[in-house]
Every structure is written in structure tokens, then in C-alpha cells.
Residue frames as qw, qx, qy, qz and C-alpha x, y, z in Angstrom:
[[0.030, -0.875, -0.483, 0.016, 0.03, 0.02, 0.04],
 [0.381, 0.277, -0.005, 0.882, 1.36, 3.47, -0.91],
 [0.225, -0.880, -0.406, 0.098, 0.63, 6.70, 1.09],
 [0.231, 0.783, -0.129, 0.562, 1.75, 10.29, 1.26],
 [0.650, -0.243, -0.530, 0.487, 3.95, 10.59, 4.21],
 [0.142, -0.675, 0.074, -0.720, 2.46, 13.52, 6.08],
 [0.030, -0.280, 0.756, -0.590, 2.51, 13.51, 9.83],
 [0.678, -0.039, 0.266, -0.684, -1.18, 12.73, 10.37],
 [0.884, 0.241, -0.286, -0.281, -1.13, 9.73, 8.01],
 [0.449, 0.386, -0.750, 0.296, 2.05, 8.39, 9.46],
 [0.327, -0.209, 0.646, -0.657, 0.45, 8.43, 12.98],
 [0.815, 0.062, 0.249, -0.520, -2.60, 6.45, 11.69],
 [0.769, 0.360, -0.522, -0.078, -0.52, 4.03, 9.74],
 [0.161, 0.334, -0.821, 0.435, 1.53, 3.21, 12.87],
 [0.553, -0.074, 0.557, -0.615, -1.73, 2.47, 14.63],
 [0.849, 0.289, -0.057, -0.439, -3.05, 0.33, 11.63],
 [0.397, 0.530, -0.749, 0.006, 0.07, -1.54, 11.20],
 [0.011, -0.157, 0.914, -0.374, -0.45, -3.51, 14.49],
 [0.492, -0.303, -0.436, -0.690, -4.18, -3.57, 13.69],
 [0.434, -0.539, 0.158, -0.704, -5.08, -3.52, 17.18],
 [0.155, -0.246, 0.737, -0.610, -6.02, -5.03, 20.35],
 [0.698, -0.195, -0.372, -0.581, -9.05, -7.19, 19.51],
 [0.830, -0.376, -0.406, -0.072, -9.85, -8.89, 22.81],
 [0.699, -0.183, -0.368, 0.585, -6.66, -8.37, 24.76],
 [0.129, -0.962, -0.166, -0.172, -6.86, -4.57, 24.82],
 [0.610, -0.625, 0.172, 0.456, -3.09, -4.04, 24.96],
 [0.308, 0.886, -0.241, -0.248, -0.67, -2.02, 22.88],
 [0.912, 0.092, 0.074, 0.393, 2.10, -3.75, 20.94],
 [0.495, -0.467, 0.143, 0.719, 5.58, -2.38, 20.81],
 [0.341, 0.118, 0.456, 0.814, 4.89, -1.01, 17.28],
 [0.047, -0.772, -0.588, -0.238, 1.62, 0.86, 17.99],
 [0.120, 0.347, -0.154, 0.917, 1.42, 4.57, 18.52],
 [0.007, -0.309, -0.724, 0.617, -0.46, 5.76, 21.51],
 [0.076, 0.577, 0.664, 0.470, -4.00, 6.33, 20.29],
 [0.090, -0.068, -0.179, 0.977, -5.09, 10.00, 20.66],
 [0.500, -0.021, -0.176, -0.848, -8.66, 9.92, 19.24],
 [0.026, 0.048, 0.974, -0.218, -10.82, 7.55, 21.13],
 [0.557, -0.193, -0.283, -0.757, -14.45, 6.55, 20.58],
 [0.196, -0.023, 0.898, -0.393, -16.47, 4.69, 23.24],
 [0.423, -0.169, -0.648, -0.610, -19.68, 2.65, 22.54],
 [0.574, -0.527, -0.626, 0.029, -20.98, 2.24, 26.12],
 [0.305, -0.881, 0.063, -0.357, -21.57, 4.36, 29.17],
 [0.824, -0.516, 0.118, 0.204, -19.25, 2.10, 31.40],
 [0.709, 0.248, 0.116, 0.650, -16.33, 2.55, 28.72],
 [0.173, 0.775, 0.065, 0.604, -16.84, 6.20, 28.65],
 [0.503, -0.832, 0.043, -0.231, -16.92, 6.65, 32.38],
 [0.877, -0.273, 0.130, 0.373, -13.78, 4.54, 32.64],
 [0.551, 0.506, 0.120, 0.652, -11.96, 6.68, 29.94],
 [0.034, -0.829, 0.047, -0.557, -12.65, 9.87, 32.01],
 [0.733, -0.674, 0.055, -0.074, -11.85, 8.33, 35.25],
 [0.852, -0.050, 0.133, 0.503, -8.53, 7.48, 33.77],
 [0.170, -0.721, 0.114, 0.662, -7.97, 11.21, 32.78],
 [0.347, 0.011, 0.677, 0.649, -8.45, 10.55, 29.07],
 [0.322, 0.723, 0.561, -0.241, -11.48, 12.60, 28.54],
 [0.104, 0.757, -0.248, -0.596, -9.53, 15.15, 26.31],
 [0.072, -0.268, 0.831, 0.482, -8.93, 12.23, 23.79],
 [0.358, 0.400, 0.831, -0.143, -12.54, 11.08, 23.69],
 [0.104, 0.186, -0.362, -0.907, -14.10, 12.22, 20.28],
 [0.584, -0.124, -0.469, -0.651, -17.32, 10.16, 20.28],
 [0.237, -0.092, 0.821, -0.512, -19.49, 8.31, 22.78],
 [0.016, -0.358, -0.910, -0.209, -22.69, 6.11, 22.74],
 [0.190, -0.514, -0.324, -0.771, -26.06, 7.64, 22.68],
 [0.660, -0.624, -0.399, -0.126, -26.73, 6.59, 26.20],
 [0.625, -0.067, -0.347, 0.696, -23.73, 8.25, 27.74],
 [0.175, -0.867, -0.259, -0.387, -24.50, 11.01, 30.08],
 [0.571, -0.800, 0.168, 0.073, -21.62, 11.02, 32.60],
 [0.244, -0.466, -0.360, 0.770, -19.61, 12.95, 33.07],
 [0.280, 0.790, 0.323, -0.440, -21.36, 16.11, 31.90],
 [0.073, -0.651, 0.428, 0.623, -18.80, 16.82, 29.47],
 [0.312, 0.093, 0.901, 0.287, -20.06, 13.96, 27.16],
 [0.361, 0.685, 0.495, -0.394, -23.19, 16.03, 26.43],
 [0.303, 0.806, -0.212, -0.463, -21.40, 17.98, 23.52],
 [0.251, -0.367, 0.825, 0.349, -19.57, 14.96, 22.06],
 [0.532, 0.206, -0.527, -0.630, -20.78, 13.28, 18.84],
 [0.736, -0.100, 0.571, -0.350, -23.05, 10.18, 19.37],
 [0.215, 0.364, -0.821, -0.383, -22.27, 6.89, 17.61],
 [0.728, -0.143, -0.479, -0.469, -25.34, 4.85, 18.52],
 [0.788, -0.472, 0.229, -0.323, -25.95, 2.12, 21.19],
 [0.298, -0.535, 0.788, 0.066, -23.46, -0.55, 22.20],
 [0.674, 0.158, 0.721, -0.014, -25.50, -3.34, 20.65],
 [0.581, 0.641, 0.436, 0.247, -25.71, -1.34, 17.34],
 [0.235, -0.676, 0.129, 0.686, -23.02, 1.35, 16.98],
 [0.586, 0.790, 0.099, -0.148, -23.01, 3.23, 13.66],
 [0.766, -0.083, 0.292, 0.567, -19.71, 2.20, 11.85],
 [0.430, 0.608, 0.300, 0.596, -20.06, 4.85, 9.31],
 [0.293, -0.933, -0.067, -0.198, -20.55, 7.59, 12.02],
 [0.771, -0.548, 0.185, 0.268, -17.50, 6.26, 13.81],
 [0.721, 0.260, 0.291, 0.572, -15.48, 6.21, 10.69],
 [0.177, 0.850, 0.184, 0.461, -16.20, 9.90, 10.05],
 [0.507, -0.860, 0.051, -0.006, -14.59, 10.66, 13.41],
 [0.586, 0.613, -0.454, 0.272, -11.26, 9.27, 12.24],
 [0.690, -0.676, 0.214, -0.144, -10.60, 7.46, 15.56],
 [0.231, 0.593, -0.769, 0.062, -7.26, 5.96, 16.40],
 [0.195, 0.018, -0.966, 0.168, -9.06, 3.42, 18.54],
 [0.610, -0.292, -0.218, -0.703, -12.66, 2.35, 19.22],
 [0.103, -0.140, 0.885, -0.432, -13.72, 0.49, 22.32],
 [0.689, -0.145, -0.373, -0.604, -16.63, -1.99, 22.10],
 [0.513, -0.359, 0.692, -0.358, -17.85, -4.60, 24.47],
 [0.006, 0.002, 0.990, 0.141, -18.12, -8.32, 23.99],
 [0.478, 0.330, 0.568, -0.583, -21.78, -9.31, 23.28],
 [0.553, 0.444, 0.694, 0.126, -24.38, -10.16, 20.53],
 [0.328, 0.886, 0.037, -0.327, -23.24, -7.57, 17.98],
 [0.821, 0.310, 0.223, 0.425, -21.13, -7.44, 14.89],
 [0.048, -0.994, 0.052, 0.088, -19.55, -4.00, 15.78],
 [0.515, -0.572, 0.512, 0.382, -15.82, -5.33, 15.99],
 [0.647, 0.195, 0.646, 0.355, -16.19, -7.04, 12.68],
 [0.332, 0.868, 0.346, 0.129, -17.68, -4.02, 10.90],
 [0.133, -0.962, 0.188, 0.150, -15.10, -1.68, 12.20],
 [0.547, -0.395, 0.612, 0.412, -12.20, -4.01, 11.30],
 [0.586, 0.521, 0.549, 0.289, -13.62, -4.23, 7.80],
 [0.205, 0.963, 0.100, 0.141, -13.26, -0.50, 7.62],
 [0.656, 0.277, -0.294, 0.638, -9.68, -0.75, 8.98],
 [0.323, -0.737, 0.167, -0.570, -10.62, 0.95, 12.23],
 [0.307, 0.207, -0.816, 0.444, -8.59, -0.18, 15.13],
 [0.663, -0.469, -0.137, -0.567, -10.85, -1.67, 17.77],
 [0.087, 0.261, -0.846, 0.456, -10.49, -3.03, 21.31],
 [0.657, -0.366, -0.542, -0.374, -13.02, -5.53, 22.60],
 [0.153, -0.397, 0.565, -0.707, -13.63, -4.95, 26.26],
 [0.252, -0.246, -0.921, 0.167, -15.15, -7.41, 28.90],
 [0.349, -0.333, 0.073, -0.873, -18.39, -6.58, 30.59],
 [0.686, -0.284, -0.600, -0.298, -20.90, -7.97, 33.08],
 [0.724, -0.511, -0.431, 0.172, -19.63, -8.93, 36.63],
 [0.353, -0.930, 0.088, 0.063, -17.87, -7.00, 39.44],
 [0.696, -0.397, 0.379, 0.464, -14.50, -8.54, 38.67],
 [0.569, 0.474, 0.445, 0.503, -14.88, -7.60, 35.03],
 [0.074, -0.990, -0.115, -0.015, -15.24, -3.95, 36.10],
 [0.396, -0.767, 0.394, 0.315, -11.49, -4.07, 37.09],
 [0.670, 0.065, 0.605, 0.426, -10.46, -6.16, 34.10],
 [0.354, 0.818, 0.369, 0.263, -12.07, -3.55, 31.88],
 [0.161, -0.971, 0.101, 0.147, -10.30, -0.79, 33.57],
 [0.567, -0.476, 0.550, 0.387, -7.02, -2.59, 32.95],
 [0.608, 0.357, 0.593, 0.389, -7.81, -3.32, 29.34],
 [0.201, 0.945, 0.223, 0.132, -8.79, 0.27, 28.56],
 [0.331, -0.882, 0.263, 0.207, -5.81, 1.61, 30.38],
 [0.632, -0.242, 0.607, 0.417, -3.42, -0.73, 28.53],
 [0.532, 0.534, 0.543, 0.370, -5.01, -0.09, 25.13],
 [0.071, 0.981, 0.137, 0.115, -4.94, 3.71, 25.73],
 [0.606, 0.450, -0.325, 0.569, -1.30, 3.61, 26.87],
 [0.228, -0.628, 0.325, -0.669, -1.94, 4.48, 30.45],
 [0.727, -0.191, -0.658, 0.039, -1.55, 1.19, 32.46],
 [0.268, 0.024, -0.579, 0.770, -0.10, 3.01, 35.52],
 [0.386, -0.134, 0.103, -0.907, -3.35, 5.12, 35.73],
 [0.744, -0.173, -0.458, -0.454, -5.44, 1.98, 35.60],
 [0.614, -0.102, -0.683, 0.382, -3.59, 0.36, 38.42],
 [0.043, 0.043, -0.420, 0.905, -3.95, 3.48, 40.60],
 [0.521, -0.188, -0.180, -0.813, -7.68, 3.72, 39.77],
 [0.764, -0.161, -0.609, -0.139, -8.21, 0.08, 40.70],
 [0.472, -0.045, -0.639, 0.606, -6.34, 0.50, 43.85],
 [0.151, -0.108, 0.244, -0.952, -8.40, 3.50, 44.88],
 [0.689, -0.184, -0.355, -0.604, -11.67, 1.66, 44.10],
 [0.740, -0.148, -0.645, 0.124, -10.64, -1.39, 46.11],
 [0.285, 0.041, -0.584, 0.759, -9.54, 0.62, 49.01],
 [0.399, -0.136, 0.093, -0.902, -12.88, 2.36, 49.21],
 [0.790, -0.163, -0.460, -0.371, -14.79, -1.03, 48.78],
 [0.600, -0.090, -0.689, 0.397, -12.66, -2.55, 51.68],
 [0.051, -0.127, 0.396, -0.908, -13.55, 0.46, 53.78],
 [0.642, -0.169, -0.190, -0.723, -17.39, -0.32, 53.15],
 [0.763, -0.068, -0.639, -0.069, -16.85, -3.89, 54.04],
 [0.397, 0.009, -0.662, 0.636, -15.07, -3.26, 57.21],
 [0.248, -0.169, 0.243, -0.923, -17.59, -0.71, 58.30],
 [0.788, -0.115, -0.110, -0.595, -20.71, -3.11, 57.89],
 [0.474, 0.251, -0.844, -0.002, -18.85, -6.31, 58.75],
 [0.014, -0.079, -0.802, 0.592, -20.22, -6.61, 62.39],
 [0.489, 0.165, 0.179, -0.838, -23.78, -5.93, 61.19],
 [0.547, 0.224, 0.802, -0.082, -26.39, -8.43, 60.37],
 [0.112, 0.050, 0.596, 0.794, -27.04, -8.40, 56.54],
 [0.454, 0.401, 0.259, -0.752, -30.26, -6.84, 55.29],
 [0.495, 0.287, 0.786, 0.235, -32.25, -8.73, 52.94],
 [0.129, 0.547, -0.082, -0.823, -32.71, -6.61, 49.79],
 [0.568, 0.496, 0.645, 0.122, -34.73, -6.71, 46.59],
 [0.095, -0.451, 0.323, 0.827, -33.25, -4.63, 43.64],
 [0.562, 0.644, 0.510, -0.094, -35.75, -3.70, 40.91],
 [0.275, -0.356, 0.406, 0.795, -34.28, -2.59, 37.51],
 [0.178, -0.055, -0.614, -0.767, -37.38, -2.67, 35.31],
 [0.252, 0.400, 0.805, -0.359, -41.17, -2.71, 35.34],
 [0.226, 0.634, 0.578, 0.461, -44.08, -1.49, 33.32],
 [0.214, 0.236, -0.093, 0.943, -43.78, 2.33, 33.23],
 [0.344, -0.288, 0.124, -0.885, -45.82, 4.18, 36.05],
 [0.864, -0.328, -0.170, -0.342, -46.91, 0.89, 37.67],
 [0.359, -0.536, 0.743, -0.176, -45.62, -1.73, 39.92],
 [0.909, 0.132, 0.339, -0.202, -46.27, -4.62, 37.57],
 [0.856, 0.462, -0.075, 0.220, -44.21, -6.77, 35.27],
 [0.363, -0.862, 0.349, 0.053, -41.33, -6.27, 37.78],
 [0.838, 0.332, -0.330, 0.280, -37.76, -7.25, 36.74],
 [0.629, -0.756, 0.179, 0.027, -35.56, -8.01, 39.72],
 [0.233, 0.750, -0.616, 0.062, -31.87, -8.44, 40.11],
 [0.964, -0.109, -0.224, -0.088, -30.79, -12.08, 40.38],
 [0.772, -0.563, 0.205, 0.212, -27.88, -13.60, 42.24],
 [0.757, 0.097, 0.314, 0.565, -25.54, -13.62, 39.12],
 [0.220, 0.894, 0.161, 0.356, -25.87, -9.85, 38.66],
 [0.494, 0.251, -0.330, 0.764, -22.96, -7.57, 39.66],
 [0.340, -0.568, 0.102, -0.743, -25.44, -5.42, 41.73],
 [0.863, -0.436, -0.213, -0.138, -25.99, -8.44, 43.94],
 [0.752, 0.064, -0.246, 0.608, -22.13, -8.55, 44.54],
 [0.138, 0.481, -0.137, 0.855, -22.13, -4.82, 45.26],
 [0.612, -0.578, -0.128, -0.524, -25.09, -5.16, 47.70],
 [0.901, -0.261, -0.291, 0.189, -23.19, -7.89, 49.49],
 [0.500, 0.250, -0.235, 0.795, -20.11, -5.65, 50.00],
 [0.180, -0.465, 0.058, -0.865, -22.57, -3.06, 51.51],
 [0.136, -0.073, 0.799, -0.581, -23.96, -5.51, 53.89],
 [0.699, 0.214, 0.052, -0.681, -27.01, -6.80, 51.95],
 [0.308, -0.030, 0.941, 0.138, -28.16, -10.15, 50.93],
 [0.351, -0.005, -0.563, -0.748, -30.35, -10.78, 47.80],
 [0.548, -0.028, 0.537, -0.641, -33.88, -11.65, 48.97],
 [0.805, 0.292, -0.306, -0.416, -34.61, -13.88, 45.97],
 [0.899, -0.254, 0.355, -0.027, -34.16, -17.55, 46.59],
 [0.158, -0.551, 0.681, 0.456, -30.66, -18.93, 45.12],
 [0.570, 0.268, 0.772, 0.085, -32.75, -21.36, 43.20],
 [0.461, 0.845, 0.206, -0.176, -33.74, -18.52, 40.83],
 [0.739, -0.080, 0.381, 0.550, -31.13, -18.79, 38.10],
 [0.390, 0.770, 0.303, 0.405, -31.92, -15.90, 35.84],
 [0.450, 0.045, -0.145, 0.880, -29.75, -12.84, 36.01],
 [0.181, 0.076, 0.120, -0.973, -32.83, -10.60, 35.87],
 [0.013, 0.351, 0.933, 0.073, -35.99, -12.57, 36.58],
 [0.313, -0.358, -0.151, -0.867, -39.49, -11.21, 36.36],
 [0.161, -0.195, -0.857, 0.449, -41.58, -11.27, 39.36],
 [0.274, -0.688, -0.518, -0.428, -45.12, -10.36, 40.60],
 [0.239, -0.604, 0.267, -0.712, -46.18, -8.00, 43.48],
 [0.897, -0.342, -0.093, -0.262, -47.28, -11.22, 45.20],
 [0.860, 0.084, -0.277, 0.420, -43.78, -12.44, 45.13],
 [0.167, 0.547, -0.283, 0.770, -42.51, -9.19, 46.45],
 [0.635, -0.519, 0.106, -0.562, -44.97, -9.45, 49.42],
 [0.971, -0.231, -0.056, -0.015, -43.98, -13.06, 50.15],
 [0.745, 0.288, -0.309, 0.516, -40.29, -12.36, 50.03],
 [0.483, -0.853, -0.194, 0.050, -40.67, -9.64, 52.66],
 [0.649, 0.326, -0.200, 0.657, -37.38, -7.94, 51.91],
 [0.428, -0.543, -0.282, 0.666, -35.80, -5.61, 54.53],
 [0.008, 0.614, -0.203, -0.763, -35.00, -3.01, 51.80],
 [0.661, 0.489, 0.523, 0.224, -36.08, -2.45, 48.33],
 [0.161, -0.513, 0.305, 0.786, -34.10, -0.46, 45.84],
 [0.584, 0.654, 0.479, -0.034, -36.01, 0.63, 42.74],
 [0.187, -0.514, 0.401, 0.735, -33.91, 1.81, 39.78],
 [0.458, 0.357, 0.793, 0.185, -36.59, 1.03, 37.18],
 [0.258, 0.871, 0.416, 0.041, -37.46, 4.47, 35.99],
 [0.469, -0.224, 0.200, 0.830, -34.75, 6.47, 34.22],
 [0.336, 0.839, 0.296, -0.310, -35.91, 9.84, 32.64],
 [0.650, 0.599, 0.184, 0.429, -34.85, 11.65, 29.55],
 [0.144, 0.691, -0.174, 0.686, -33.67, 14.68, 31.53],
 [0.180, 0.105, -0.653, 0.728, -33.04, 15.65, 35.17],
 [0.444, -0.011, 0.255, -0.859, -36.58, 17.02, 35.58],
 [0.798, 0.003, -0.428, -0.424, -38.23, 13.95, 33.87],
 [0.519, 0.090, -0.787, 0.321, -36.07, 11.69, 36.16],
 [0.038, -0.064, 0.585, -0.808, -37.29, 13.59, 39.31],
 [0.643, -0.011, -0.086, -0.761, -40.91, 13.38, 38.14],
 [0.767, 0.067, -0.617, -0.164, -40.63, 9.62, 37.54],
 [0.342, 0.094, -0.750, 0.558, -38.94, 9.13, 41.00],
 [0.315, -0.084, 0.387, -0.862, -41.75, 10.96, 42.78],
 [0.783, 0.025, -0.266, -0.561, -44.49, 8.86, 40.94],
 [0.688, 0.122, -0.711, 0.079, -42.63, 5.73, 41.86],
 [0.054, 0.147, -0.649, 0.744, -42.22, 6.78, 45.50],
 [0.518, -0.049, 0.219, -0.825, -45.97, 7.27, 45.72],
 [0.778, 0.109, -0.518, -0.338, -46.69, 3.96, 44.18],
 [0.545, 0.120, -0.772, 0.304, -44.65, 2.23, 46.82],
 [0.116, -0.194, 0.488, -0.843, -46.18, 4.08, 49.62],
 [0.740, -0.052, -0.080, -0.665, -49.52, 2.47, 48.86],
 [0.747, 0.097, -0.654, -0.064, -48.13, -1.04, 49.09],
 [0.501, -0.590, 0.348, -0.530, -48.94, -1.54, 52.80],
 [0.987, -0.101, 0.050, -0.112, -48.59, -5.20, 52.52],
 [0.733, 0.457, -0.291, 0.412, -44.76, -4.87, 51.61],
 [0.673, -0.602, -0.217, 0.371, -42.69, -4.77, 54.71],
 [0.492, -0.005, 0.087, 0.866, -40.01, -2.41, 53.25],
 [0.038, -0.578, -0.357, -0.733, -42.78, -0.07, 52.29],
 [0.550, -0.744, -0.363, -0.115, -44.48, -0.02, 55.64],
 [0.675, -0.529, -0.095, 0.505, -41.09, 0.59, 57.38],
 [0.060, 0.959, -0.118, -0.250, -40.03, 3.35, 55.05],
 [0.487, -0.492, 0.623, 0.365, -37.13, 1.32, 53.48],
 [0.674, 0.527, 0.449, 0.257, -37.96, 1.62, 49.75],
 [0.230, -0.667, 0.221, 0.673, -35.33, 3.63, 48.11],
 [0.638, 0.688, 0.341, 0.060, -36.13, 5.00, 44.76],
 [0.280, -0.665, 0.297, 0.625, -33.22, 6.32, 42.54],
 [0.689, 0.708, 0.155, -0.023, -32.72, 7.53, 39.09],
 [0.217, -0.782, 0.536, 0.232, -28.81, 7.78, 39.58],
 [0.806, 0.479, -0.296, -0.181, -27.35, 6.02, 36.41],
 [0.033, -0.613, 0.765, -0.197, -24.39, 4.92, 38.58],
 [0.613, -0.163, 0.686, -0.357, -26.50, 2.09, 39.62],
 [0.866, 0.399, 0.284, -0.107, -27.00, 0.66, 36.08],
 [0.561, 0.745, -0.348, 0.097, -23.46, 1.34, 34.68],
 [0.908, -0.348, 0.012, 0.231, -20.80, -1.22, 35.81],
 [0.515, 0.669, -0.160, 0.512, -17.93, 1.20, 35.97],
 [0.371, 0.244, -0.507, 0.739, -15.69, 3.18, 38.30],
 [0.347, -0.401, 0.110, -0.841, -18.65, 4.79, 40.01],
 [0.734, -0.248, -0.623, -0.110, -19.72, 1.24, 41.35],
 [0.409, -0.062, -0.604, 0.681, -17.85, 2.27, 44.69],
 [0.239, -0.116, 0.165, -0.950, -20.37, 5.20, 45.11],
 [0.683, -0.215, -0.485, -0.501, -23.11, 2.73, 44.65],
 [0.655, -0.107, -0.672, 0.327, -21.62, 0.49, 47.38],
 [0.113, 0.007, -0.425, 0.898, -21.28, 3.49, 49.87],
 [0.473, -0.166, -0.107, -0.859, -24.91, 4.61, 49.12],
 [0.741, -0.194, -0.602, -0.224, -26.22, 1.01, 49.70],
 [0.520, -0.114, -0.669, 0.518, -24.45, 0.76, 53.00],
 [0.123, -0.071, 0.254, -0.957, -26.20, 3.95, 54.02],
 [0.631, -0.127, -0.341, -0.685, -29.56, 2.58, 53.01],
 [0.729, -0.081, -0.680, 0.018, -28.88, -0.80, 54.72],
 [0.674, -0.341, -0.502, 0.422, -27.25, 0.12, 57.94],
 [0.202, -0.962, -0.185, -0.018, -27.39, 4.06, 58.23],
 [0.655, -0.408, 0.178, 0.610, -23.55, 4.51, 57.80],
 [0.234, 0.959, 0.001, -0.162, -22.05, 7.62, 56.12],
 [0.768, 0.055, 0.197, 0.607, -18.87, 7.87, 54.07],
 [0.098, -0.771, 0.019, 0.630, -17.07, 11.17, 53.54]]
């Protein structure tokens, strides 16, 4: 292949020669450090910014809302269906995509766009994702430092609640809008169950329920009799919409006098997207849960 040797093209060729990081997420000795980064999911975006790489990010997914700086960045679609043509127009040095049921990596590779495929799913993969992203972006030391900070804060939460009896908790992540029907709960295999355990909680669902996010009825909620309910099933399109939905949901739960957590004022409704994004802010979620479960506070 022939090309004109101007500075920008030399930089892109150096990145393309090693054609990338598919799956491992690490730079080879021949790769230039990527300066134009595209993220296709909120957790990847939050990790990039937590690693101090926000100034390199030139495109994010349609669902990325944190930190606030992403509001003005070009949107490249959802992680299940990122728009390869839009991404190509941004001329990225590296695009981060998740493993999963999509053809994004293959499409981007066909367009000769360097792509890093990143883990997703469980609490441990939050840390492996941070390492993969840090390595692929050329800042592995920052990744190690971020992981150490998160682990230190999680250990502080564990230590603080260690002597307290676990609270049974039902975490709800979906339902029919404006109602308490067709409820989707968090199962034992979800990372949110792991985070709740760190905060001194125990999933109220039977361990025999194998689905990651099972559907349950209000009758089941009543029979489970959880100490605490966390409802994160209503995310709004704007802060004002989120606040409106939160108030509606709180009023719905107050009417459920047969639900132990509702009677005792232990239903916590939140529209904080940190609860649905398995990224660096998961430590904030653990600290918040510990407050809801045991009344502890962290500076």
C-alpha cells in the first residue's frame, strides 16, 4: 500500500500496522499511543474519563450521560448497534466496544478502524475492563492506580458493615412504566448483588432463581418480605423527567402496605445511572447502599 508521508497519516498508519487489540486490549511495541478515542457504552466512557483521558474522547454512545462533558460529544449509537459509518467519520485511532451479541468489531475491522473488545458483566470484569482500557490507551499505570483507589474504598465499606447483620434486599431494575407490575428484579448472578453484599446486604430472591434478571409479581415481592427495596426501574430523559418519575414511583410504593419495606419506609427509589453502569462509580453505589442498609455514612 502506498501513502503520502505527512505527519497525520504516519500516525494513523502506525496504529493500523499493528491492527489492534481485539480482545486483549493492549498496545504492541509497534503501536502509537491512540489520541482519538471512541466509546460505545456508558461504562467505557466513564472509565476513560476516570483515567484522565477525557480530552482524547471524540465520540460516545447515545446513552452516555456522565460525566457532563460528554453531552457535547458526537453520538455513535448504542453498544448493541453502533454506527460504523458515523464512527469512521470521526477518524478514531481506537474504538472501544464490548463483547456481546453484535457485529461492531467485525464491521469496524472491515473498515480498517482499530478496535479494542472489552469485557463486561460482573464485578471482577469492572477491574479487568479498567486494565484493558488503560493498557489499550497507553496509560496502564493510571489503571492500576484507579483500581487501587476503588478497592480501598470498597474495603472500607466492607469493614464498616462487617459486624452488622445483613439486610435482605430486593433490587428492581425494570417494570411497566408508571406501575408496579411486570417487575424485573436483580438475580444472584448480577454484579449488583455482589455490590449489595459488599454493602452488607443479601439478595432476597431464593438462590434457586437462576436468571440474572427474573420477572416477578407483586405477590412475590410481598412473600419475599425484603428488609429493603431499591427501585432503579425508571430513568428519565432529563433531570426534571427523572425527578418526576422518581416521585411517581415513591408514591406507588407508599400505597403497598402489605410490603414490609414499604411499611417501614425502606424503599429507596433512585434515578442515579451509577446504579446501572458497571464502571468506576460502582464504589459510590456500594457506599450509598451501605447507608440505606445500615445508616452508615462515608465522607
